[in-house]
NUVOTOR-704802 format. One line per 3 residues: number of its first residue (from 1); their letters; for each residue x, y, z of C-alpha. Coordinates in nm, 3 decimals, always signed. Example, Ala and Ser with C-alpha at 12.3 -4.5 7.8 and 13.67 -1.06 7.14 Angstrom:
<nodes>
1) AS) +1.230,-0.450,+0.780  +1.367,-0.106,+0.714
</nodes>
This chain:
<nodes>
1) XXX) +2.156,-1.367,-1.848  +2.040,-1.074,-1.635  +1.974,-1.142,-1.268
4) XXX) +1.622,-1.086,-1.130  +1.550,-0.762,-0.949  +1.629,-0.789,-0.579
7) XXX) +1.614,-0.429,-0.455  +1.304,-0.235,-0.339  +1.262,-0.073,-0.682
10) XXX) +1.449,-0.186,-0.993  +1.396,-0.106,-1.359  +1.551,-0.330,-1.627
13) XXX) +1.543,-0.378,-2.003  +1.489,-0.718,-2.166  +1.593,-0.832,-2.513
16) XXX) +1.418,-1.169,-2.487  +1.092,-1.271,-2.321  +1.269,-1.555,-2.136
19) XXX) +1.439,-1.288,-1.923  +1.102,-1.163,-1.798  +1.002,-1.521,-1.716
22) XXX) +1.327,-1.572,-1.522  +1.269,-1.258,-1.314  +0.912,-1.366,-1.238
25) XXX) +1.012,-1.721,-1.142  +1.276,-1.583,-0.907  +0.996,-1.442,-0.688
28) XXX) +0.781,-1.754,-0.700  +0.568,-1.725,-1.013  +0.500,-2.038,-1.220
31) XXX) +0.503,-1.871,-1.561  +0.612,-1.895,-1.924  +0.648,-1.622,-2.188
34) XXX) +0.666,-1.693,-2.562  +0.713,-1.440,-2.841  +0.468,-1.507,-3.128
37) XXX) +0.508,-1.207,-3.359  +0.812,-1.148,-3.578  +1.076,-0.887,-3.509
40) XXX) +1.335,-0.779,-3.258  +1.211,-0.815,-2.902  +1.220,-0.516,-2.667
43) XXX) +1.066,-0.490,-2.323  +1.085,-0.274,-2.012  +1.019,-0.421,-1.668
46) XXX) +1.005,-0.242,-1.332  +0.942,-0.413,-0.998  +0.884,-0.253,-0.657
49) XXX) +0.874,-0.460,-0.339  +0.693,-0.257,-0.076  +0.556,-0.339,+0.269
52) XXX) +0.284,-0.586,+0.171  +0.256,-0.554,-0.206  +0.481,-0.650,-0.495
55) XXX) +0.417,-0.419,-0.789  +0.531,-0.458,-1.148  +0.506,-0.214,-1.436
58) XXX) +0.577,-0.369,-1.774  +0.585,-0.287,-2.146  +0.662,-0.512,-2.444
61) XXX) +0.671,-0.433,-2.817  +0.584,-0.784,-2.947  +0.286,-1.014,-2.911
64) XXX) +0.335,-1.285,-2.651  +0.162,-1.591,-2.511  +0.179,-1.574,-2.132
67) XXX) +0.080,-1.879,-1.928  +0.115,-1.882,-1.553  -0.003,-1.809,-1.201
70) XXX) +0.120,-1.634,-0.884  +0.301,-1.799,-0.591  +0.119,-2.013,-0.338
73) XXX) -0.118,-1.828,-0.104  -0.089,-1.517,-0.323  -0.336,-1.329,-0.540
76) XXX) -0.241,-1.120,-0.843  -0.436,-0.845,-1.017  -0.325,-0.772,-1.374
79) XXX) -0.433,-0.426,-1.495  -0.403,-0.250,-1.831  -0.200,+0.069,-1.792
82) XXX) -0.194,+0.192,-2.152  -0.459,+0.285,-2.404  -0.515,-0.072,-2.525
85) XXX) -0.664,-0.382,-2.364  -0.462,-0.667,-2.216  -0.533,-0.900,-2.509
88) XXX) -0.717,-1.232,-2.527  -0.767,-1.421,-2.200  -0.861,-1.789,-2.231
91) XXX) -1.018,-1.718,-2.572  -1.207,-1.407,-2.458  -1.104,-1.068,-2.599
94) XXX) -1.079,-0.828,-2.306  -1.221,-0.478,-2.304  -1.010,-0.168,-2.257
97) XXX) -1.100,-0.146,-1.887  -1.092,-0.518,-1.807  -0.846,-0.648,-1.549
100) XXX) -0.768,-1.010,-1.459  -0.754,-1.170,-1.115  -0.519,-1.468,-1.088
103) XXX) -0.503,-1.738,-0.820  -0.229,-1.998,-0.759  -0.259,-2.328,-0.944
106) XXX) -0.457,-2.184,-1.239  -0.228,-2.193,-1.542  -0.438,-1.952,-1.748
109) XXX) -0.336,-1.824,-2.091  -0.318,-1.459,-2.198  -0.228,-1.362,-2.556
112) XXX) -0.096,-1.009,-2.528  -0.113,-0.750,-2.811  +0.188,-0.561,-2.951
115) XXX) +0.274,-0.262,-2.736  +0.144,-0.455,-2.434  +0.154,-0.240,-2.121
118) XXX) +0.040,-0.361,-1.783  +0.067,-0.318,-1.406  +0.042,-0.616,-1.172
121) XXX) -0.035,-0.613,-0.800  +0.065,-0.926,-0.603  -0.049,-0.971,-0.243
124) XXX) -0.127,-1.249,+0.002  -0.480,-1.377,-0.035  -0.548,-1.334,+0.337
127) XXX) -0.444,-0.967,+0.325  -0.662,-0.893,+0.026  -0.960,-1.069,+0.182
130) XXX) -0.917,-0.843,+0.487  -0.890,-0.536,+0.263  -1.201,-0.633,+0.069
133) XXX) -1.397,-0.656,+0.392  -1.260,-0.330,+0.538  -1.317,-0.128,+0.222
136) XXX) -1.634,-0.280,+0.077  -1.780,-0.524,+0.335  -1.758,-0.811,+0.087
139) XXX) -1.618,-1.167,+0.071  -1.360,-1.250,-0.195  -1.505,-1.593,-0.275
142) XXX) -1.842,-1.435,-0.356  -1.698,-1.183,-0.600  -1.391,-1.357,-0.744
145) XXX) -1.418,-1.733,-0.684  -1.149,-1.822,-0.940  -0.905,-1.670,-1.188
148) XXX) -1.113,-1.454,-1.420  -1.149,-1.107,-1.577  -1.341,-0.826,-1.410
151) XXX) -1.435,-0.477,-1.528  -1.314,-0.153,-1.373  -1.448,+0.195,-1.434
154) XXX) -1.214,+0.423,-1.634  -1.174,+0.653,-1.334  -1.094,+0.366,-1.099
157) XXX) -0.842,+0.217,-1.341  -0.672,+0.554,-1.391  -0.636,+0.603,-1.016
160) XXX) -0.491,+0.255,-0.974  -0.240,+0.290,-1.255  -0.129,+0.634,-1.131
163) XXX) -0.076,+0.510,-0.775  +0.112,+0.198,-0.886  +0.336,+0.403,-1.115
166) XXX) +0.421,+0.636,-0.826  +0.587,+0.335,-0.659  +0.699,+0.136,-0.965
169) XXX) +0.733,+0.404,-1.227  +1.079,+0.316,-1.353  +1.285,+0.578,-1.168
172) XXX) +1.367,+0.471,-0.810  +1.330,+0.758,-0.564  +1.313,+0.777,-0.183
175) XXX) +0.962,+0.737,-0.044  +0.896,+0.746,+0.330  +0.752,+0.443,+0.506
178) XXX) +0.435,+0.632,+0.601  +0.377,+0.723,+0.237  +0.429,+0.362,+0.125
181) XXX) +0.180,+0.231,+0.380  -0.082,+0.484,+0.268  -0.018,+0.420,-0.103
184) XXX) -0.052,+0.045,-0.057  -0.377,+0.094,+0.131  -0.500,+0.322,-0.149
187) XXX) -0.423,+0.053,-0.408  -0.610,-0.210,-0.207  -0.903,+0.027,-0.158
190) XXX) -0.934,+0.097,-0.530  -0.911,-0.274,-0.614  -1.170,-0.367,-0.351
193) XXX) -1.419,-0.101,-0.459  -1.354,-0.174,-0.826  -1.429,-0.543,-0.776
196) XXX) -1.766,-0.470,-0.619  -1.902,-0.154,-0.778  -1.980,-0.305,-1.119
199) XXX) -2.212,-0.556,-0.951  -2.381,-0.298,-0.730  -2.245,-0.479,-0.424
202) XXX) -2.117,-0.180,-0.230  -2.244,-0.104,+0.117  -2.536,+0.141,+0.115
205) XXX) -2.516,+0.488,+0.274  -2.621,+0.536,+0.636  -2.851,+0.797,+0.793
208) XXX) -2.735,+1.159,+0.795  -2.699,+1.170,+1.174  -2.482,+0.859,+1.165
211) XXX) -2.262,+1.011,+0.895  -2.188,+1.318,+1.110  -2.082,+1.090,+1.396
214) XXX) -1.857,+0.884,+1.165  -1.690,+1.204,+1.043  -1.639,+1.328,+1.399
217) XXX) -1.472,+1.002,+1.503  -1.256,+1.003,+1.192  -1.147,+1.365,+1.238
220) XXX) -1.049,+1.299,+1.599  -0.835,+1.007,+1.487  -0.681,+1.201,+1.199
223) XXX) -0.578,+1.492,+1.422  -0.416,+1.256,+1.673  -0.217,+1.069,+1.407
226) XXX) -0.148,+1.327,+1.138  +0.231,+1.278,+1.148  +0.204,+0.898,+1.119
229) XXX) +0.117,+0.651,+0.846  -0.260,+0.666,+0.811  -0.418,+0.405,+0.583
232) XXX) -0.779,+0.497,+0.507  -0.891,+0.150,+0.620  -0.743,+0.230,+0.962
235) XXX) -0.933,+0.559,+0.983  -1.256,+0.388,+0.876  -1.206,+0.108,+1.130
238) XXX) -1.172,+0.370,+1.406  -1.496,+0.529,+1.287  -1.664,+0.186,+1.282
241) XXX) -1.753,+0.173,+0.910  -1.615,+0.066,+0.574  -1.406,+0.311,+0.374
244) XXX) -1.691,+0.340,+0.125  -1.932,+0.461,+0.396  -1.666,+0.691,+0.538
247) XXX) -1.615,+0.854,+0.197  -1.989,+0.903,+0.153  -2.007,+1.053,+0.503
250) XXX) -1.724,+1.300,+0.441  -1.873,+1.409,+0.110  -2.211,+1.464,+0.274
253) XXX) -2.091,+1.640,+0.589  -1.792,+1.850,+0.479  -1.799,+1.824,+0.101
256) XXX) -1.472,+1.638,+0.041  -1.318,+1.292,+0.069  -1.125,+1.166,+0.373
259) XXX) -0.807,+1.145,+0.162  -0.842,+1.506,+0.045  -0.917,+1.617,+0.402
262) XXX) -0.603,+1.447,+0.535  -0.394,+1.602,+0.257  -0.533,+1.949,+0.336
265) XXX) -0.457,+1.912,+0.705  -0.101,+1.805,+0.625  -0.056,+2.096,+0.386
268) XXX) -0.168,+2.335,+0.659  +0.082,+2.185,+0.904  +0.359,+2.207,+0.646
271) XXX) +0.272,+2.573,+0.586  +0.283,+2.643,+0.958  +0.632,+2.490,+0.974
274) XXX) +0.750,+2.702,+0.682  +0.614,+3.021,+0.835  +0.768,+2.955,+1.175
277) XXX) +1.101,+2.797,+1.082  +1.178,+2.910,+0.728  +1.496,+2.743,+0.602
280) XXX) +1.543,+2.575,+0.941  +1.256,+2.341,+0.840  +1.493,+2.164,+0.595
283) XXX) +1.451,+2.121,+0.222  +1.104,+2.134,+0.074  +1.132,+1.767,-0.031
286) XXX) +1.219,+1.667,+0.327  +0.933,+1.878,+0.461  +0.687,+1.713,+0.222
289) XXX) +0.797,+1.362,+0.323  +0.783,+1.446,+0.695  +0.419,+1.548,+0.655
292) XXX) +0.314,+1.248,+0.445  +0.312,+1.449,+0.121  +0.525,+1.198,-0.067
295) XXX) +0.499,+1.330,-0.424  +0.707,+1.648,-0.433  +0.566,+1.774,-0.765
298) XXX) +0.213,+1.728,-0.637  +0.306,+1.887,-0.304  +0.405,+2.212,-0.474
301) XXX) +0.102,+2.207,-0.701  -0.146,+2.132,-0.422  +0.019,+2.388,-0.194
304) XXX) -0.016,+2.665,-0.452  -0.376,+2.564,-0.531  -0.467,+2.585,-0.161
307) XXX) -0.267,+2.890,-0.048  -0.212,+3.087,-0.369  +0.168,+3.069,-0.353
310) XXX) +0.450,+2.816,-0.380  +0.611,+2.669,-0.065  +0.936,+2.848,-0.155
313) XXX) +0.751,+3.182,-0.151  +0.608,+3.108,+0.193  +0.953,+3.021,+0.325
316) XXX) +1.103,+3.347,+0.200  +0.867,+3.551,+0.415  +0.876,+3.326,+0.723
319) XXX) +0.874,+3.469,+1.074  +1.017,+3.331,+1.402  +0.796,+3.172,+1.664
322) XXX) +0.871,+3.431,+1.937  +0.666,+3.750,+1.963  +0.789,+4.109,+1.966
325) XXX) +0.796,+4.277,+2.311  +0.521,+4.526,+2.363  +0.312,+4.396,+2.071
328) XXX) +0.142,+4.076,+2.184  +0.027,+3.858,+1.897  +0.219,+4.048,+1.626
331) XXX) +0.474,+3.842,+1.433  +0.831,+3.967,+1.426  +0.912,+3.940,+1.054
334) XX) +1.261,+3.900,+0.919  +1.401,+4.211,+0.750
</nodes>
């Protein structure tokens, strides 16, 4: 029998649903999987253990009955990541954009469809309660008192699945600690806002003058910590508001989101490095990671969208930091 994943990011193939159950039990889940449709079983299972989250990305070709719950003091969010719904939960057929929140001790039953594809986020209950308050100013017990389904908007679900897959997408790749911290915070933010937005429970916008002050505080903090891990909840806490209010403030004052603003500032710093140091700045992948731009493919795409050229093109025409004698301010370009 295959051993359970024990490394930060591991992708495995299963030929029997009992193998998936064994891997889940090895990290504390009380769970059973049973195949209920005929045919050869095939499944793919990827797990990523990050700073505070445990993420799984899973696909299975056969219908299954899944009965179980997360470890003690943990909370799990089960999300559809394909085009179909998760199946039938406790006799209720779930919609395409329905997720399920699971608490310890609730042995709930999910009948999954063929071609079942899902992402699961596991986190300590205390940490998620803190995230829910930071991001949406809401109490977990008021919104999700027990294990139950909840609806997400298509856009919210897409963002969640894309972020989870960047960490547990099946192909392990180096990701800097700062990037992991920010990605985890982004996942918690999307879950928190998704839990509350369908009920109209999100914090209301503040006055325009207040928003400008929140943006000023946030920008000061961002500039002072641009090279470090910068969870959005941390930026919002420095500004004295929830992340929802901070996003509304940024959109109103400077026409973009805090996340997009941070990415733009980092791209500008990366460009400055390329212009001044050229190949001495290291590889483009290393440069991207150093500036918190963890996804190399997106780094190149975003860089070209912002500056009209690829990072490699900028590096080829780089200039040294020193100035030419007799021509103050003029860059001394390489031949």
